[in-house]
C-alpha positions as CSV (number, residue, x, y, z in Angstrom):
1,X,152.6,98.5,99.5
2,X,153.0,98.2,95.8
3,X,155.8,95.8,94.7
4,X,157.0,94.3,91.4
5,X,155.1,91.3,90.1
6,X,156.9,88.2,88.9
7,X,154.7,86.6,86.3
8,X,154.9,83.3,84.4
9,X,153.6,83.5,80.9
10,X,152.2,80.4,79.3
11,X,151.6,79.9,75.6
12,X,148.9,77.7,74.2
13,X,149.2,76.0,70.8
14,X,146.8,73.3,69.6
15,X,145.6,72.9,73.1
16,X,149.0,72.2,74.6
17,X,151.5,74.3,76.5
18,X,154.5,75.3,74.3
19,X,157.5,77.6,74.4
20,X,158.9,79.4,71.4
21,X,162.1,81.1,70.3
22,X,161.7,84.4,68.4
23,X,158.1,83.5,68.0
24,X,159.1,80.3,66.1
25,X,159.9,76.7,66.8
26,X,157.1,75.9,69.2
27,X,158.3,73.2,71.6
28,X,155.7,71.2,73.5
29,X,156.3,71.5,77.3
30,X,153.2,70.0,78.8
31,X,149.6,70.3,79.8
32,X,148.4,73.9,80.7
33,X,146.1,72.8,83.5
34,X,148.9,70.8,85.1
35,X,151.2,73.9,84.8
36,X,148.5,76.1,86.5
37,X,148.3,73.6,89.4
38,X,152.1,73.7,89.9
39,X,152.2,77.5,89.8
40,X,149.3,77.5,92.4
41,X,151.5,75.5,94.7
42,X,154.4,77.8,94.1
43,X,152.2,80.8,94.9
44,X,153.0,82.8,91.7
45,X,152.0,86.5,91.8
46,X,149.9,86.3,88.7
47,X,149.6,84.2,85.5
48,X,149.4,85.2,81.9
49,X,148.0,82.6,79.4
50,X,148.2,83.5,75.7
51,X,146.6,81.4,72.9
52,X,148.9,81.9,70.0
53,X,146.6,80.2,67.5
54,X,143.4,82.2,67.9
55,X,144.1,85.5,66.2
56,X,146.2,83.9,63.4
57,X,143.3,81.5,62.7
58,X,140.6,84.2,63.3
59,X,139.1,81.9,65.9
60,X,136.9,82.6,68.9
61,X,138.5,82.3,72.3
62,X,138.5,78.7,73.6
63,X,135.9,79.3,76.3
64,X,136.0,75.6,77.5
65,X,139.7,75.8,78.2
66,X,139.4,79.3,79.7
67,X,136.7,78.0,82.2
68,X,139.0,75.1,83.2
69,X,142.0,77.5,83.7
70,X,139.9,79.9,85.7
71,X,138.5,77.2,87.9
72,X,141.9,75.8,88.7
73,X,143.9,79.1,89.0
74,X,144.3,80.5,92.5
75,X,146.2,83.6,91.4
76,X,145.1,86.6,89.2
77,X,144.8,85.2,85.7
78,X,145.2,87.2,82.4
79,X,144.0,85.5,79.2
80,X,144.7,86.6,75.6
81,X,143.9,85.2,72.2
82,X,141.1,85.8,69.8
83,X,139.3,88.5,71.7
84,X,137.8,91.1,69.2
85,X,134.6,92.2,70.9
86,X,133.4,93.5,74.3
87,X,131.0,90.7,74.5
88,X,133.8,88.1,74.3
89,X,135.8,90.0,76.9
90,X,132.8,90.1,79.3
91,X,132.1,86.4,78.8
92,X,135.7,85.6,79.7
93,X,135.6,87.8,82.8
94,X,132.3,86.1,83.8
95,X,134.2,82.8,83.7
96,X,136.5,84.0,86.5
97,X,139.4,85.5,84.6
98,X,140.7,88.8,86.2
99,X,142.2,90.4,83.0
100,X,141.9,90.0,79.3
101,X,144.8,90.8,76.9
102,X,144.5,92.1,73.3
103,X,147.2,92.5,70.7
104,X,146.3,92.5,67.1
105,X,142.7,93.8,67.7
106,X,144.0,96.6,69.8
107,X,146.8,97.6,67.4
108,X,144.4,97.8,64.4
109,X,141.5,99.4,66.4
110,X,142.6,101.2,69.6
111,X,139.0,102.3,70.2
112,X,138.1,98.7,70.9
113,X,139.9,99.2,74.2
114,X,137.5,102.0,75.1
115,X,134.5,99.8,74.4
116,X,135.9,96.9,76.4
117,X,137.0,99.1,79.3
118,X,133.5,100.5,79.5
119,X,132.1,97.0,79.6
120,X,134.5,95.3,82.1
121,X,136.5,98.1,83.7
122,X,139.9,99.6,82.7
123,X,141.7,97.6,85.3
124,X,140.9,94.4,83.5
125,X,142.1,95.5,80.0
126,X,145.7,94.7,79.0
127,X,147.3,95.7,75.6
128,X,150.2,93.5,74.4
129,X,152.7,95.0,72.0
130,X,155.0,92.5,70.3
131,X,158.0,94.5,69.1
132,X,161.4,93.8,67.4
133,X,164.3,95.9,66.3
134,X,164.1,97.1,62.7
135,X,166.6,95.6,60.3
136,X,168.1,96.7,57.0
137,X,170.0,99.7,55.7
138,X,167.7,102.2,57.4
139,X,166.8,99.9,60.3
140,X,166.7,102.1,63.4
141,X,164.4,101.8,66.3
142,X,161.6,99.3,66.7
143,X,158.6,98.0,64.9
144,X,155.3,96.5,66.1
145,X,154.2,93.1,64.9
146,X,151.0,91.0,65.3
147,X,149.8,87.5,64.3
148,X,152.9,85.8,65.7
149,X,155.2,88.4,64.1
150,X,153.9,87.7,60.6
151,X,152.3,91.1,60.2
152,X,154.3,94.3,60.6
153,X,152.7,97.6,61.5
154,X,154.6,100.8,60.8
155,X,154.0,102.3,64.2
156,X,156.5,103.4,66.9
157,X,156.0,101.2,70.0
158,X,156.3,104.2,72.4
159,X,153.7,106.3,70.6
160,X,151.4,103.3,70.1
161,X,151.6,102.4,73.8
162,X,150.6,105.9,74.8
163,X,147.7,105.8,72.4
164,X,146.5,102.5,73.8
165,X,146.8,103.8,77.3
166,X,144.7,106.8,76.3
167,X,142.2,104.6,74.6
168,X,141.5,102.5,77.8
169,X,144.3,100.0,78.4
170,X,144.8,99.6,82.2
171,X,148.2,97.8,81.6
172,X,150.7,97.6,78.8
173,X,152.8,94.4,78.1
174,X,155.8,94.9,76.0
175,X,157.0,91.7,74.5
176,X,160.4,91.4,72.7
177,X,160.3,89.2,69.7
178,X,164.1,89.2,69.2
179,X,164.6,88.0,72.8
180,X,161.8,85.5,73.0
181,X,163.2,82.3,74.4
182,X,166.8,83.5,74.2
183,X,167.2,83.7,78.0
184,X,169.9,86.5,77.6
185,X,168.2,89.3,79.5
186,X,165.4,91.8,78.9
187,X,165.7,94.8,76.6
188,X,166.2,97.2,79.5
189,X,166.6,100.4,77.3
190,X,163.2,99.9,75.7
191,X,161.6,98.9,79.1
192,X,162.9,102.1,80.7
193,X,161.6,104.3,77.8
194,X,158.1,102.9,78.2
195,X,158.2,103.0,82.0
196,X,159.1,106.7,81.9
197,X,156.3,107.5,79.4
198,X,153.3,105.5,80.7
199,X,151.0,106.1,83.6
200,X,149.5,102.7,83.7
201,X,151.3,99.5,85.0
202,X,153.9,98.1,82.6
203,X,154.8,94.4,82.3
204,X,158.0,93.4,80.4
205,X,158.3,90.0,78.6
206,X,161.0,88.4,76.5
207,X,164.5,87.5,77.4
208,X,164.7,86.6,81.1
209,X,167.1,83.7,81.7
210,X,167.7,84.1,85.4
211,X,166.3,85.8,88.5
212,X,169.2,88.2,88.2
213,X,167.7,89.4,84.9
214,X,164.5,90.1,86.7
215,X,166.4,92.0,89.4
216,X,168.1,94.1,86.7
217,X,164.8,95.0,85.2
218,X,163.3,96.0,88.6
219,X,166.5,98.0,89.5
220,X,166.2,99.9,86.2
221,X,162.4,100.4,86.0
222,X,161.1,100.1,89.6
223,X,157.5,98.8,90.1
224,X,156.9,96.7,87.0
225,X,155.7,93.3,86.0
226,X,158.6,91.0,85.2
227,X,157.1,88.2,83.0
228,X,158.9,85.2,81.7
229,X,158.3,81.9,79.9
230,X,161.5,79.9,79.4
231,X,162.9,80.9,82.8
232,X,160.0,79.2,84.5
233,X,159.6,76.1,82.3
234,X,163.2,75.1,81.3
235,X,166.1,73.9,83.4
236,X,169.8,73.8,82.4
237,X,171.6,74.3,79.0
238,X,169.6,71.4,77.4
239,X,166.3,73.0,78.2
240,X,164.8,70.1,80.1
241,X,161.2,70.8,81.0
242,X,160.9,71.6,84.7
243,X,158.5,74.2,86.1
244,X,160.2,76.5,88.7
245,X,159.4,79.7,90.5
246,X,161.0,81.7,93.3
247,X,159.6,81.1,96.8
248,X,158.2,84.0,98.9
249,X,161.5,84.7,100.6
250,X,163.4,84.7,97.4
251,X,160.9,87.1,95.8
252,X,161.0,89.5,98.8
253,X,164.8,89.5,98.9
254,X,165.1,89.9,95.1
255,X,162.6,92.8,95.0
256,X,164.0,94.6,98.1
257,X,167.6,94.4,96.9
258,X,166.7,95.5,93.3
259,X,164.6,98.5,94.4
260,X,167.3,99.7,96.8
261,X,170.0,99.7,94.1
């Protein structure tokens, strides 16, 4: 039976594990391989690892790190960062990664998703949309950003998500820049809009501060991926670093209760 996925999202910066707020102020929180080992023990549903330097620096994916992550990881692994060709995507899949994620490359060239899907299978292709609310006098709706929110694209997230789905994305991740690291809840209205419009799996990232936030997302949107960073690496109001994750019973009870609301 299909059920919601609860997914830790790890950010890699200069080889270390970091956490950001609104895509800024990267705070070092540990070693990525050690984090993977802990999430193995906690039996996480899935793991997303994003290299936030690669696209900005126009760098190739870090294949050595990816190989280490894949060798250690005992859950489905999605990797993103620096992927711009089908050859790179295939090489990463060959290293043992289940899914690859594209953001900037997909936004600027949706047909790349078609090429990659033909090479590795649509089920392994994830498109990540980093979005934020428009500001200013005529600020209404949302805008799509890439390169750690430094580049703005004048495209509607909903229309773009549909286009990326049609181009070959097997999953869409919607990532709220405004809520990144804030731990005050997901953007439920945007998540529901996307869930209602897409036919491929949707994962929502940005804003989770408690398991109740995840429950609210699942209650609103049903079978989705609930991804989070800060929730799983910080503890308490002073953001002490402590990796946590709900156990199997907590997950089952949370998902069952949320889906029955």
